[in-house]
N, C-alpha and C positions, 0 to 999 in steps of 0.2 A: 504494500500500500504506500503510495507516494502522494503526500499533500504538498502542493506547490505554493510558493509565495505569490501573493497577489500584487501586481503592479498597480501603482496609484498615480493619479494625475499629479504632476505634469509629464509623466513618462511618455516619450514620443511614440512608443509602440502603440499606445492607446489611440493615437491620431493617425495611424497608418491603415490604409485599406488592406485587408488581408487577401492573400493569394488563395485561389482555389486549390484543393487537394487533387492531384492528377494521378496519383498511384498509391495503392494501399501497401505501404512498406511497414517493416517492423517499427520504425520510428513513429508512424501514424498510429499504429495500434497502441504503442506506449503512450502517446499523447492522449488518446481517448481514455485509456485507463487512468492517467493522471487527472484528466478533467473530471471523470466520474468520481474518483477518490476525493478530489478537492471540493466538489460541489456537494458531496454527501455529508453535510454538516448543518446542524440546525440554523435556520435563518438565511440559508443560501438558496436562492431560487434558480439562478442561472450563472454560467461562467463561460466566457468566450476564450479561445486560445490566446488571443493577444493580451488578455488580462494576466496570463502567466508567461508572457514574453515570447510567444510563438505566433508568427505572422501567417497563420493559416486559417481558412474558413471552416471552423469547427466550433460547436459549443455543446455544453452539457447542461442538464436541467434537473431540478429537484422540486417538483410541485406536488403537494399533497401526498408525499411518500412515493411518488412515481419518479424514478431516476432514470435518465436516458441521455442520448446524444443525437446529434445530426451533423452530417458532413455536407459542406457546400449548400447551406440553406439559402433559399430565395423565397421571400414572401410573395405570394401570388394573389392573395385575397385578404381584404380587411373590410370590416363594416361596423357601423355603430360608433359610439363614442363613450369613453370613460374618462373621468378626471379624478385622480387620487394621488396619494403620497407614493413617491418612488424614491428608492435609494440605490446605491451601487457599491459593490465591494471595492471599486477603484476610487471611490469618493467617500471614505468611511465617515459614518455619523452625520451625513448630510442628506436629509430627506426633504423633498419639495413636491408640491402638487404638479403633476404632469399629465397633459392630455395625450391620450392614446386611443386607438381603435378598440372597441370592446370585443371584437372577434378578429383573429388573425389565423392565417393558414400559410405554412411554409412547406416547400418540397425540397428534398435533398436525398442523400444516400446514406447507407450504413457501411460498416467495414467490409462487407462482402460485395459492395457495389449495388445492392438492391435498393429500389426506390423507397423512400420514407416520407410520410406525410405527418406533420406535427401541426395540430390545430387546437383551438380552444377559445373560450370566453374569459373575461375577467383577468385574474392573475396570470393564467397561461398565455393569454393574448398579450398582456403587458410584457411578460418575459420574452416571448418570441420576438417582439418588436425591439425590446431593449438589447437583446443579444445580437440580433441582426444589425442594429445600429453600431454596436461595438465592432463587428466584423467589417463595417463600412467606414471605420475610423471616427465614429461619433460617440460622445457620452451624453447621458440623458439631460444634463444641464443645457445642452445645445437646443433642446426643445422647449425650454421653459418660456413662459410669457415674459415680456421685456422687463417689467419691474421685479418680478420674482428672480429672473436671471441675474439682474444687477445685484440683488441681495445675496444670491448664491455665490457669485464671484467674490464679493466682499468677505463672506464667511470662509470661502475656500482659501483666500489669501491669509486670513487670520489663523486658520488651523494648520497651514503648512509650516 
């Protein structure tokens, strides 16, 4: 079991668009195991590869006791709206109201190259969008409304 250290803002890897996985190598299998081990901790909903310093398009999740992963996820459908508190392992102890779709669906693959669909409402939808944002080089504070974002940036400078 390997629990990896979480990278925090302003680490540049968090602002880098992740590369797709093109081959299922032993290193990719090890990365998936590390992501699953690291996300399997109370209070952790999702973890992208770049949050542990690996610039590849993979994330793991832990929602309602369901732990899994997806490789090369692409969100292909969203609907509805939710507005609620969101946090991030890469921005410890900073929680802000964030607008997201209430439903999200992503397609990707597993370690055997088989198609995977990950979808859900509420916290599952929020996690899918949050982790795909990470893989695209964004953190959730990028999505905050202007005044809330300004306050978040002030708080971020204060806690660094």
